[in-house]
N, C-alpha and C positions, 0 to 999 in steps of 0.2 A: 735023453733029457727028461727030467721030472716035470710032469704037468702041474702047473700052478694056477691058482685062481687070481685073476687080475681085474680090478675095478677101475674104470675111468669115470671120474666125476667131472662133468663138463657144464658149461653155460653157453647160451646163445640167444640173443634177443636184440631188439631195436637199439638198445643202449651200447652193447658190447660187441655186436656183430656175430659172425658165424665161424670165425677163424679157429676158435678153441675147439669146436667140434671137428672141423676138417683135420686139424693136426692130430687129434686123438684117434680119428678113424684111420689116418695114414699109418700111425704107429700100430694100431690094432691089426692091420693087414700084415704087419711084419711079425706078429706074435701069435700066429694061428695055432701054434703047438700048445697054447695055454687056453684056459677057459676065461673068456672076456665078457664082462657085463658093463653096461653104461648106466650111470645114475645121474639124474638131474632133477631140478625142481619144477614147479608148475609154470613159472615165468619163462622157462626155456623149453617147455614141452613141445611146442609146435616146431621150433627150429631143430631140435634134436631129432624128432621123428622125421622131419623133411629130409635131413641129411642122411641119417642112418637107415631109415626104412626098416626092412626086415633082416638086415645084414647081421645084426647083433641083438642080444637081449637088452631091452631098455627098461629101466625102472624109473618112474616119475614119482617122487616122494616130496611131501611137504618139507620146506627148508628147515623147519625146526626139528624134524625127525630124521633128516637124511643121514647124518653121521651114525646114529644108532642103527638105522636100517642097513647101512654099509657094513657095520661091524657084525650084524646078525647074519650077513651073507658069507661070513668067514673067509675073506680074501687073504691072500698072502701079501698082496701089494695094492696100494691105492695110488693112482696118478690123478692129482688134482689139477685141472685146467680151468680154474674159476677166478683168475686174477688174484687179488690180494686175499690171503687167507687170514683167519683169526686163529687164536690159540685153540679154540674149541673145535676147529676144523681138522686139527693135526694131532694134538696131544692124546685125545682118547684113542685114536688109532694106534699110535706108538705104544701106549700103555697095554694094548692087547697084543703086542708083538708084531704088528702089521707094518711092513715097510711103506714109506711115504715119499713120493716124488712129486714136486710141484713145478708147474710151468708159469712163467711170467708173474712171479709173486714178489711183491714188495711189502707184504703185510706182516703183522706181528707173528703169524704162524710160521713164517719162512724159517726162522731160526730153529724150529723144532723138527723140521722135516729131515729125512735122511739125506735128501738131495734136492736142490732147486736149480732149474735151468732157466735163466733169463736171457734168451738169445737176442731179444730186440733192444737190449741195452749194452752198448759196447763198453761203457764205463760203469763201475759198481755204483749202485744207488744206495745200498744199505750194506752193513757189515755182515760177514758170515763166511766161515771156511767151507761151509757145505753148499755154497752157491757158485755156479758156473755162469760166466757172463759172455755175451758177444756173439757176433755173426758166425763164428766157427761152429756154433751149435744149431744154426738155423738150417732146415732142410725143406726142399720143395716137394710137392706131391709127385707121385710116380709118373704122372702124365708128362712131366718135364724132362724125364730121363732121355728120351729120344727126340725131343723137340729141337728144331733148328733155330739157333739165335739169329737175330737181325744182323745183316752184314754191312749195311751202309745207311747213312741219313743224307746222302748227297741230294737225293730227290725225295720229297715227302708226298705220298699219294694216299696214305691211310693213317688214321689216328684212332686210338682206343680210349673209351671212357669206361672205367670200372670203379665202383665205390662199395665194394664188399657185399656180403650176403644180405644185408638189410637196407643200407643206404638211408639212414635215419633222417637226413636233411633233403632227400629227393634230389641229390646232386646230379644223378643221371639225366633227368629232364632239364634241370635248371642250367647246367653247364652246356648241355647239348643245344638248348635254345640260344644260349649266349654266343656260341661259336659257329652256329650254322651258316651265318652270312659269310664270315671270313673263310670258312672251309669250302663253301660253294664257289666263292670267288676264285679260289686257288685250286679248285678241282680235287679236293681232298675228301675221301670217303670217311665217314664216321662210323666206327664199330662201337656199339654200346652193349655191354654185358651186365645184366642185372641178376642179383642173387635170389635164392629161393624165398628169402624173407622180405623181398621188396614188394610193398603193398600197392605201389602206383603203376605196376606193369600194364594192366589192361588199358588204363587211361592213356598212358604214354604210347602204347602200341597203336591205339586208334589215331593218335595225333601224327605219327610218323608213317602210317600205312600209305603205301604208294610213293614214298620218297626213296628213290633208288640210291640216293647219296647217304642214306642212313640204314645201317644193318643192326637190328635190335635182336639180341639173343637173351633168353631168360633161363636161369637155372641150368646152365650148361655144366656138364661134368668135365669138359675138355677145353678149358680156356686157352691152353697153350697153342691150339691150332689156330685160334684167332690172333694170338700174339705173333704168330709166324707171319701174319699178313701186314703188320703195321710197323711204322718207323718211330712214332711218338705216342705218348699216352698222357692222360690226366687221371689221377687216382687219389684215393685217400691214403693215409699214412699207416697202413698195416702190413700184413704179410705180402700183399700184392707188390709192394715196392721191391722186395727181394726177388720175387718172381720176374719182375721187369728187368732188374739188374742181371739176373740169370740169362734172360733173353736179349740182353744188350739193347734195351729200349729206354732212352731218356724220357723223363716225365716231369710234369708239373704236379706237385703233391699238395693236397688240401687236407690237413688234419680235421677230423670230424669233431674232436673234442680235445681238451687240454692234455690228456694222457697221451694221445697220439702225437702231440707236439714234442713230447720228450723222446720219441724214437729218433735218434740222431743219425741213423744210417742215411736217411733221405736228405742229402746235402749236395752242393755242387761238386764237391770233391769226388763224389760217387756217381755223378751223372744226373742229379735231380735238382729241381728248383722247388724248395719247400716254402709254402705260404704260411700265414697265421691261420689258426682255426677258423672255420667257415663263419662268415658274417653275411647274412642275406643282403643282396644288393651291392655289396662292396667286393666280395670275392669274385663274382662274375666279371666285373670290370677289370680286375687285376689279371684274371686268367686270360681274357681277350688280349690285353696288352702284352703279356709275356709270350703268349702263343704267337702273336704277330711278330715279336722280336725274334723268336726261334725260327719262324718261317722266312723272315727277311734276312737274317744274319747266318749265313752258312758256316762261318767260323765258330760262332757261339754254339750252334747245333752240333758241329763236329766235335768240339771240345767236350761237350756233355756225353756224346756217344763214346768217345775214346775212354772216358772215365768209367763207363759201364762194362767195358769189354774184359776186365780182369776177374769178374765174379762168376763162380759156378757153385751152386748149392745142392747138387744132386748126390754128393758123397757123404754129407754130414749125417744123414739118417742112420747109416751104419754105426757111426760113433755113438749116437743117442741110444739106439737099440742095444748096443753093447753095454752101455751104462745101466740100462734097465736089467738086462740079464745078469750083470755082475751084482747089482743090488739084490736080486733074488737070492743069490748064493752067499752074500756077505753076512 
């Protein structure tokens, strides 16, 4: 196999979360026969360095100069995981003969890429013969390959709260505070997982220290082991929803912003109760009501569980990596 130069351009911050970085790193691990470099801008510097560490070369470049810097590095391919691209993010690369693959891109630059993979949208949102849509292109991280999915929701003794790598609305603490009474009353342990970009961790840790009914984990690299312990979850509407489906865990889903609301996979048909985007003081009350309904109504709970059991997302990575390798040679 000819060794190629591959650039991942990624973003990760309090507004967009960390999922773009995690996805890129997962793919990079599958492409170790090639030279991989990560590029990002100053706004994402902390998140990128927290996730990648010393595993790969990371270049932090001013956003106005990043495309030029990428071109100067002479890559054979650029994978953009930066949400919606502009024409200037893609066309200069293509003009230099560089292959371009974009993830989660509904922007004007999408039509100029060699390939776009929009796995979080099951229905096309924009036109383009170069765009692949839907869950058949979503893949979980390697840790889920050997994880044991939940087998039953007949009895609920544990529940997971997880709101991405950043948790911009501090939902970890707000939702935990809202459900503590009902969970304690019913003997349910709350597992809370916060990401590396979550700024409220130390304060939250001090508040729950000594409470054996709350297990708080920060910046874990193996969330699947915690998912193996729970029967229900409350989460934001990102990639974690697919991981929960993979693990057969029904969930209440709280979009953190309007774009997350458009991710249609989180619906009752697939085992999830999706709310409107977070509104302080209102969402907490809605969550408590729905959680109580789930705990009191075993048929409702079972129906959601049954809907999750048909999903497995550990094989799609091979499909995506194959697309990348094919694009190298096209």
